[in-house]
Each structure stands twice: as structure tokens, then as C-alpha cells.
N, C-alpha and C positions, 0 to 999 in steps of 0.2 A: 504494500500500500504506500502511496506517495506521502510526502511530507512537505509542509510549507517552509521548513528551515532550509537555508542554503549552507554553503561551506562555513561561513562565519557563524551561522546558527548552530551547527554541530559543535564548533569549538566553544561557543557560548554555553551550550548545554553541558559539555564536559567540564569547562571551567566553573560553571555554577555548582556542580556536584563537588568539585575539589574545594571550592570556597566554603560550601556548607559543611563538608566533612572536617576541614581545618578548624573552623569556628566552633562547631559542635564538640569535636574531640578536645579542643583546647578548653572549652567551657566545662566539660564533664571531668576531665582529669585534674586532680588536685596538685598540679606541679607549677603553680604560679609563683610561689614564694618559697625559698629554701633557707632553712635555718638549722639550728642544732639545740638540743636540750641535754638532759642528764647523760653524763659520760660521753658527750659529743655525739649523741645519736642524731642522725639526720632526720629532720622533720620537714614536711611540705604542707603548704596551704593552697587551697583554691578559693572560689567564692562561696561554695557551700559544702565542700568536702576537704578532708585533711588526711595526711598519712603520718603514722608513728606519733600518736598523741598520748599525753599523760593521762593516767587514770588511777584512782585510789583503789588499792586492792582490798580484799576482805580483812587483811591484817592491819589495815590502816596506813600502809606505806604507799608511796608514790612510785608507780611503775610505768614504763613506756609500752604501749600496745603497738606492736610492730605489724600494723595493718592499715589499710585505707578504708575510709567510710565517710558517709555524710553526717552532718550534725543531727542529733536526735529530732529536734524540731526546728522550724524556720527561725524562731526567736533565739535558739541557741547559737546561731551564727554570731560570732563575737563582735561584729561591728555593724552599725546601721548602714554604713556605706557599702559593706559587702552584701547586705540584704538587698539593697537597691540594685547593686551590680547583678546579683543572681537573677532578679526579675527581668531587668531590661536586656541583659545578654541572652537570657533564655528566650525571650520574645524575639529577639533578633535572629537567633539560631533557628527558631521555628519557622520564621519567614524565609530564611535562606534555604532550608530544607524543602519547604513547599514549592518555591520557584525552581529549585534544582530538580526535584522529581518530575515536575510538570514539563520542564525543558527536555528531560530525558525521554519522557513518554512521547513528546512531540517529534522525536527523532524517528519514531516507528509508526505513529498514527497520524493521519492527515487531519488538518483543521483543528488540532488541539491548541496551537498557538498562532494567532493571527498577528499582523504587523502591530496593531494597537495593543494586543495582549502581551507581546514581547516587550514593548516599551513600558507597559505597566509593571511587568515582572522585573525589568531592569530598575525601574524606579523603586520598587519594593526592596530590591537588593541593596540599592544605595541607602535607603532608609534603615535597613537592617544593619548595614555596615556602620552607619552613624550611631546606632544604638550600642553596638558592640564597642565602638570607639569610646563612647561616653562611659561605658562600664570600665574599660581599661584605664581611662583617665581618673575615674573615681576610686578605683581599687586601692591605690596607695594612700588614700585618705583614712583607710582603716588600719594602717600600720601602727597606730597608737593604742590599740587594744591590748589588754593585759596578756592575752594568750600569745599574741605576736611578739610583744616585748620580751616575754620569757624565752622565746626562741631566737631573739635577735640581740642578745647581750644586754637587755634592759635599757638600751639607748636608742631604740627605734622610736619614731614619731611620724605623724602624718607627712608623707612624701619624703621621708628620711629612712633608709633601709636599716641603719645601724650596722650590725654585723651580718645581716642576711643578704641574700642575692636574689635577683629575678631568675626564675627557672623557665624551662623551655615551653611549657604550655602557654605562658603569657606571650611569648614570641610567636607561637603558632596562631594565636588569635589575632595578633598584629598583622601577620601576613594575610590572614583571611580578610581583614579590613581593607587592605590595599587591593586585593583581588575582587572584592565586592564593587569597588569603583570601576575596575576594568570591565567587569560583567555589565555594569550599567552602560558603559560606552558601547560595548559589543551588541547589546540588545537592540540598538537602533539600526543595526545592519544584519539582524539575525534571520530575517524572513525574505522569501522570494518576492520580487515585485510583480504585481499582477497587471497585465496589459488590459487596457480598456477597449472593448469591442464596440464599434459604432455600427448601427444598422440603419441603412438608408430607407426612408419611407417612400413608397411609390404613390 
């Protein structure tokens, strides 16, 4: 079955899925911030998940749980900034996935994506990229929370890493932001032009 996408459109569909995958993976994996705690154990933080976190044992001592997991409830996320990040980045990733899957389906099924639909999809990708970017800019504002300070030498504060470092999931999301802008530009050239047929009246 034919498709309304041209060569640029196929590349747009491919890049849309790459962008959605990068942002969604970066959002889900808790490797945004890298620090250390008891006995120099590496700890990692994301927006709503963490790895190798402290917990009080049954005997009352503090131990490090060597596992990754989300916070028990949304309110347990240690910073209001991170709570906002989790929401807006999640919405952005959802929009990117929606456009990505729609574009892939359009590679095989005709009339799924028209010229105007491609532009709307591209605009949605740009908006999603802006949401993810806002989340990435807002994320460092939560570095003054107690939990982060304990992992960053007690010297971290908003937009100051202390002894911590940015980890690879944050960079993955940043790459996804750049690609969302590229997808927006490609969406304007993604479909085949339709010629207009004029019928002469007798």
C-alpha cells in the first residue's frame, strides 16, 4: 500500500522514533545525577527514580540498598522542582512517542499523515522538546534537597553540583531536545506534494 511520506518523510519518521526513545529512556533511567554516600558507594538520581539509596534496617542502622527504584509516592520525590520536572518531561515524552509511532505507521499505511498533519506533528514535537528542555533547566534547582546534599558532600545547592556530577541520562535527554527541533524542521518537507487536476467544463 502506498504512503504519503517521501524520502524526507521516512527519515523524519525514523528520527522521530530515535528522539522519542532518547527522551523517554533518559527520563525513565535514574542516571541524571551521580554522587556517593556511605563508604563511597555510588548513588544516582533521576527525576522520580534513584539507585543505591539509604534505608534504615530492622536493627536501626543505616544501610545502602544496592538497587534502583522509584520513590514510594509522588510526594516522596525530594524536591518540588523534581516533581514538576517529572510531570512536564513525562508529558513531553508522551507527545514524542505519539508522533513517533504515528510517523512510523505512516511509512506503511496510506493517508495516515497528510501535509497538514505532518506539520502539526512537527509542531507537537517542538512543543515536547521545549517541555523536556524546561525540565532539564529546572532539574538543578532541586540540588539543595537534603537527600542530594548527603550524596554531594553536603555542599551542593541549587544549580551548584558540589561534589556530584551530571550523568549520562541527562545528556541523553539533551540530545533528544536538539533532535526534536530537527524533527520539527523535517516535518514541513515530510509528505509528497499533490498535483492539482483541472477539469475543463464543456
